[in-house]
C-alpha positions, 0 to 999 in steps of 0.5 A: 844237886837236882831236886827230884819230884817223884810220882805218887807212891802208895807206900808213903802213907804207911811209912808216914804212919809208921814213923809218926807212931815211932816218934810218938812212942819214943817221945812219950808225953813230950809229943802232943801230936805227931802227924804225917804232913806235906805232899807225901801225905796227900793221895795222888800228889807227886812229891820229893821222896821225903816223908814230912812229919810234924811234931807238936810240942808245948815247948820248943826247948823240950828235951827231944834231942836224944830220942830223935838222934837215936832215930838217925835225925839231926837238928838243922839250922832252920828256925822259922817258917814262911809267914804267908803273904798278907798275914799281919802275924809276928814272925816270932809266932812262926818259930820251929825246929827242924830235924832231918834224916834219911828220907824224913823231915821232922818239923817241930812246932808249938802246939796251937801255933799258926804254922802247926795249923797251916801244915794240917790245913794244907794237907786236909784241904788237898785231901778234900779237893783231889781235883786240885792235886794234879795242877799243884803236882805239875807245878812242883815237877816243873819247878824242880826241873827248872831249879837245882837249889832247894832254898830257891825251890822253896822260895818260889813255891811259897807264894803258890802255897800262900794262894792255896792257903787263901782258898783253904782258909775259906774252905775251913770257915765254910766247913767248920774245919779245925785242928782236931785232937789227935787220937 
C-alpha cells in the first residue's frame, strides 16, 4: 500500500486539539496529559494524513480500553519505541501502547518516560525552528515515494529523527526547555 505524505493542512491543528480534548474528557484522571504530536502538530510540515496524539499515563495497564474503543480506536501490537542511536537507555524504558483508528494514532506512554519527552521535544524543536520544516518534509515525501511498507518507512526515518533529536537536545539545554505541565 502506498504511503501518502500530504502537504500541510491548517485543519490538522484544530482536529488534534479536538481529539485530545475528547480523550482527556473521556479518560478523566487516567489521562495525565493528552497532546497533539508528530508532523501534523507542526505548522507547515507535510505529513501522513493521520493525527498523532500522545496520552501520558501513570500506568500502561490503566483501564483505558473501554473509552478508547468507544472512540473507534483499537489496540495495536506495537509495544516499544525506537531508542535513539547513541543512547545507553534500557529499551524497557521506551515501552508504550499504541491505539489506532480512522485518521488517528494514539501513543500511550508513561508520564516522565524518555519516549514521552522525545515526542514533545521533537514537536517543540520544529515549532521553534520553522526553517528546518521544508527539509524534513522533503525527506519524508521522498521516502514515501520510494517505499510502500510503513515498517520500512519508519525504520529508514528513525536515524534522521535521531539526528534531529541531537540538535533538539542541545536547543533544550540552551533554552531551558522542558516538558511543561499541561493546563
